[in-house]
DOGU-749522 format. One record per residue (C-alpha): residue in three letters; z, y, x. Coordinates in pm, whole numbers, padded with zeros to 5 digits, always signed. Layout:
// residues N
ALAZYX/...
This chain:
// residues 358
UNK-02059-05658-00839/UNK-02452-05619-00823/UNK-02627-05462-00535/UNK-02744-05140-00723/UNK-02374-05124-00850/UNK-02253-05131-00488/UNK-02501-04878-00358/UNK-02394-04649-00643/UNK-02020-04703-00525/UNK-02089-04636-00179/UNK-02304-04312-00272/UNK-02028-04194-00481/UNK-01747-04266-00208/UNK-02000-04054+00029/UNK-02003-03774-00200/UNK-01632-03749-00244/UNK-01614-03745+00129/UNK-01822-03440+00168/UNK-01687-03292-00093/UNK-01301-03338+00097/UNK-01471-03190+00424/UNK-01612-02916+00241/UNK-01296-02811+00066/UNK-01093-02860+00390/UNK-01348-02622+00567/UNK-01350-02381+00297/UNK-00946-02379+00320/UNK-00952-02335+00686/UNK-01209-02047+00651/UNK-00996-01870+00395/UNK-00692-01888+00645/UNK-00792-01639+00956/UNK-00599-01693+01270/UNK-00211-01594+01266/UNK-00310-01233+01456/UNK-00534-01142+01220/UNK-00280-01200+00906/UNK-00007-01028+01081/UNK-00257-00753+01159/UNK-00373-00680+00784/UNK-00016-00617+00693/UNK+00021-00316+00908/UNK-00091+00053+00833/UNK-00050+00292+01132/UNK-00078+00646+01276/UNK-00334+00797+01494/UNK-00231+01051+01761/UNK-00465+01371+01774/UNK-00779+01389+01641/UNK-00964+01091+01828/UNK-00874+00766+01844/UNK-00722+00620+02169/UNK-00924+00314+02375/UNK-00565+00134+02324/UNK-00628+00177+01901/UNK-00969+00084+01908/UNK-00906-00241+02111/UNK-00604-00339+01855/UNK-00845-00261+01580/UNK-01131-00502+01737/UNK-00881-00760+01759/UNK-00752-00756+01406/UNK-00393-00601+01476/UNK-00412-00327+01243/UNK-00527-00358+00863/UNK-00531+00038+00781/UNK-00480+00390+00944/UNK-00317+00697+00789/UNK-00447+01019+00814/UNK-00241+01353+00846/UNK-00323+01710+00896/UNK-00320+01696+01278/UNK-00574+01417+01292/UNK-00817+01660+01094/UNK-01040+01941+01277/UNK-01337+01946+01064/UNK-01447+01732+00775/UNK-01788+01631+00993/UNK-01560+01515+01269/UNK-01323+01318+01075/UNK-01594+01158+00912/UNK-01743+01067+01252/UNK-01374+00948+01390/UNK-01325+00733+01067/UNK-01657+00559+01132/UNK-01560+00506+01480/UNK-01237+00309+01343/UNK-01459+00138+01070/UNK-01689+00046+01353/UNK-01436-00141+01595/UNK-01282-00355+01290/UNK-01646-00471+01230/UNK-01716-00562+01606/UNK-01432-00766+01594/UNK-01518-00956+01288/UNK-01248-00794+01095/UNK-01208-00666+00729/UNK-01277-00308+00700/UNK-01003-00083+00743/UNK-00765+00080+00452/UNK-00800+00472+00569/UNK-00514+00656+00369/UNK-00396+00989+00309/UNK-00170+01226+00112/UNK-00331+01423-00109/UNK-00092+01464-00429/UNK-00136+01853-00491/UNK+00064+02153-00409/UNK+00285+02101-00101/UNK+00158+01769-00018/UNK-00234+01787+00069/UNK-00353+01691+00380/UNK-00675+01846+00309/UNK-00566+02183+00192/UNK-00880+02299+00094/UNK-00962+02003-00170/UNK-00836+01942-00487/UNK-00642+01853-00643/UNK-00635+02232-00783/UNK-00233+02271-00845/UNK+00070+02076-00802/UNK+00184+01785-01008/UNK+00455+02005-01164/UNK+00204+02277-01269/UNK-00044+02000-01382/UNK+00299+01873-01636/UNK+00324+02175-01742/UNK-00025+02290-01825/UNK-00267+02023-01850/UNK-00299+01770-02069/UNK-00417+01384-01977/UNK-00794+01450-01985/UNK-00746+01744-01727/UNK-00537+01570-01499/UNK-00765+01269-01515/UNK-01046+01516-01445/UNK-00817+01632-01104/UNK-00800+01297-01032/UNK-01155+01226-01007/UNK-01227+01561-00823/UNK-00986+01435-00533/UNK-01126+01088-00533/UNK-01466+01226-00497/UNK-01355+01480-00200/UNK-01155+01198-00021/UNK-01450+00949-00058/UNK-01707+01174+00108/UNK-01476+01230+00420/UNK-01410+00819+00472/UNK-01087+00812+00290/UNK-01031+00537+00054/UNK-00661+00526-00067/UNK-00499+00805-00173/UNK-00094+00782-00148/UNK-00046+00945-00483/UNK+00041+01018-00772/UNK+00412+01064-00766/UNK+00565+00869-01073/UNK+00918+00978-00992/UNK+01072+01095-01319/UNK+01317+01380-01202/UNK+01612+01551-01256/UNK+01499+01923-01341/UNK+01765+02095-01164/UNK+01818+01871-00852/UNK+01530+01669-00736/UNK+01462+01729-00421/UNK+01113+01652-00480/UNK+01054+01941-00650/UNK+00708+02061-00743/UNK+00574+01706-00637/UNK+00694+01533-00975/UNK+00474+01585-01285/UNK+00763+01612-01522/UNK+01134+01553-01585/UNK+01022+01399-01927/UNK+00951+00994-01888/UNK+00676+01015-02137/UNK+00470+01284-01982/UNK+00532+01157-01615/UNK+00406+00784-01772/UNK+00092+00981-01910/UNK-00014+01216-01650/UNK+00056+00996-01383/UNK-00155+00708-01526/UNK-00420+00977-01581/UNK-00441+01109-01205/UNK-00454+00732-01088/UNK-00720+00657-01313/UNK-00909+00963-01210/UNK-00870+00879-00849/UNK-01003+00512-00901/UNK-01291+00616-01116/UNK-01415+00803-00796/UNK-01341+00476-00589/UNK-01043+00574-00418/UNK-00719+00335-00462/UNK-00429+00519-00608/UNK-00078+00467-00518/UNK+00196+00504-00749/UNK+00529+00604-00574/UNK+00848+00568-00520/UNK+00934+00300-00671/UNK+01175+00225-00839/UNK+01245+00590-00871/UNK+01396+00897-00638/UNK+01408+01116-00942/UNK+01789+01139-00922/UNK+01807+01092-00536/UNK+02042+01305-00342/UNK+01817+01382-00049/UNK+01508+01310+00141/UNK+01493+00935+00253/UNK+01249+01046+00517/UNK+01559+01233+00690/UNK+01886+01055+00600/UNK+02036+00722+00446/UNK+02006+00801+00082/UNK+02194+00618-00184/UNK+02080+00653-00540/UNK+02412+00660-00759/UNK+02209+00596-01122/UNK+02292+00316-01339/UNK+02117+00031-01368/UNK+02015+00126-01736/UNK+01929+00454-01658/UNK+01704+00350-01334/UNK+01531+00080-01560/UNK+01457+00356-01830/UNK+01287+00558-01572/UNK+01061+00280-01466/UNK+00835+00381-01780/UNK+00594+00551-01549/UNK+00533+00262-01303/UNK+00488+00054-01620/UNK+00240+00258-01768/UNK+00057+00273-01409/UNK+00048-00114-01372/UNK-00120-00139-01726/UNK-00375+00108-01605/UNK-00451-00075-01329/UNK-00317+00123-01035/UNK-00392-00043-00697/UNK-00101-00014-00498/UNK+00240+00098-00544/UNK+00474+00239-00253/UNK+00839+00135-00283/UNK+01125+00388-00157/UNK+01368+00352+00152/UNK+01679+00440-00086/UNK+01908+00240-00169/UNK+02008+00120-00529/UNK+02344-00048-00551/UNK+02313-00071-00932/UNK+01989-00279-00883/UNK+02060-00467-00549/UNK+02438-00491-00473/UNK+02351-00592-00113/UNK+02264-00227-00062/UNK+01936-00285+00125/UNK+01678-00035+00116/UNK+01431-00076-00207/UNK+01161-00186+00091/UNK+01336-00453+00225/UNK+01506-00607-00114/UNK+01362-00915-00258/UNK+01571-00818-00601/UNK+01376-00520-00603/UNK+01021-00598-00489/UNK+00989-00924-00604/UNK+01242-00939-00863/UNK+01182-00596-01082/UNK+00849-00483-00927/UNK+00622-00791-00943/UNK+00799-00996-01220/UNK+00973-00735-01454/UNK+00724-00495-01420/UNK+00454-00707-01360/UNK+00276-00560-01081/UNK-00016-00771-00888/UNK-00168-00551-00664/UNK-00064-00397-00303/UNK+00280-00320-00226/UNK+00312-00048+00060/UNK+00626+00053+00206/UNK+00717+00408+00245/UNK+00727+00504+00634/UNK+00923+00252+00836/UNK+01072+00495+01053/UNK+01284+00597+00829/UNK+01675+00607+00896/UNK+01734+00337+00645/UNK+01514+00145+00746/UNK+01548+00189+01137/UNK+01900+00049+01116/UNK+01759-00296+01046/UNK+01632-00451+01407/UNK+01410-00695+01180/UNK+01294-00482+00926/UNK+00925-00564+00951/UNK+00998-00928+00858/UNK+01275-00830+00588/UNK+00999-00601+00426/UNK+00726-00899+00417/UNK+00978-01142+00292/UNK+01086-00902+00018/UNK+00702-00900-00128/UNK+00561-00607+00059/UNK+00198-00633+00154/UNK+00137-00361+00399/UNK+00417-00175+00635/UNK+00377+00212+00677/UNK+00444+00319+01031/UNK+00306+00646+00990/UNK+00473+00854+01298/UNK+00276+00711+01609/UNK+00022+00456+01727/UNK+00278+00289+01941/UNK+00516+00209+01635/UNK+00263-00017+01448/UNK+00200-00197+01793/UNK+00572-00265+01837/UNK+00567-00417+01452/UNK+00268-00635+01551/UNK+00476-00781+01826/UNK+00778-00823+01647/UNK+00599-00962+01330/UNK+00404-01240+01570/UNK+00734-01367+01710/UNK+00884-01408+01406/UNK+00602-01595+01260/UNK+00545-01812+01596/UNK+00947-01883+01565/UNK+00915-02008+01216/UNK+01134-01691+01108/UNK+00838-01583+00894/UNK+00646-01828+00745/UNK+00254-01873+00729/UNK+00255-01844+00360/UNK+00454-01502+00288/UNK+00170-01348+00540/UNK-00138-01550+00359/UNK-00020-01399+00046/UNK+00013-01062+00163/UNK-00326-01105+00348/UNK-00492-01192+00036/UNK-00360-00901-00204/UNK-00484-00666+00078/UNK-00826-00842+00073/UNK-00853-00819-00270/UNK-00785-00459-00280/UNK-01027-00402-00009/UNK-01324-00597-00185/UNK-01241-00367-00481/UNK-01319-00059-00274/UNK-01701+00058-00342/UNK-01716+00206+00017/UNK-01619-00161+00173/
């Protein structure tokens, strides 16, 4: 080998070594500390109209990735916006991603901001409005929420109800699958045109559920074929680019013979929602304090293993704090692997990067 060739080879090896170091550094930067990985999977409630010192401290440490807003947290729009700014400032001060700030603004009986849009319930929209008008309702709702510092609407309801028996009542667009698919997707795209992430719920469907999962353990007796036909609205919303899907807390024996609630079921979350429907966005649970979920001491671990990304603890600040401790213990003991946490973290970060407010 000539001296010139030796110098060239040495230079190439140095470049390769530098590239390897740079790559390993980038990989390390892409994988945050364990506590922050866990924190991004949690969305919690806020007690009262102002955040407690403990809540702000947890947010600064990266132990909470989102906050859900209810009517009891709201006095005036200006006060709420100031509170949300305080929450986001705590996240920033700790070097964390911005929080997801979510609420339920469906219309009709479920509106955390009673004075805001949408002007009517989903049922009324389904009976009186076409897709273009429903999209305008979604767009107006998104603009209203964004002006108040909210960036995730836990709507639209995509369940296809039995007209005579569904406990969801006026929250459902229609008992006709095609109508629900069309109007649910229209509302979602309207929200997202205003920079608010929409959430299709309650997968794989509560339209034939015999009761409210927030109040009791609910078993949906519907056949597999009938349940799969009712997925049409979730498939349409997925094609339309909906950013989140909320998974229900009911049991579906026809879809998962183990009788796990849907939010804890790998067969439903990964097998059906991810693989069959093709949804690649953020999967959020319904409230993790529901009776069906509360039966499982390791529910938080099961939910993440099932394929959920964000676990919703809506009832009080303390519940998300307890869940953080449970998940940290599971991760440190290797009951919950880092790859699962990292996959959820990356999907949440992709959503946060999409949000115009962030």
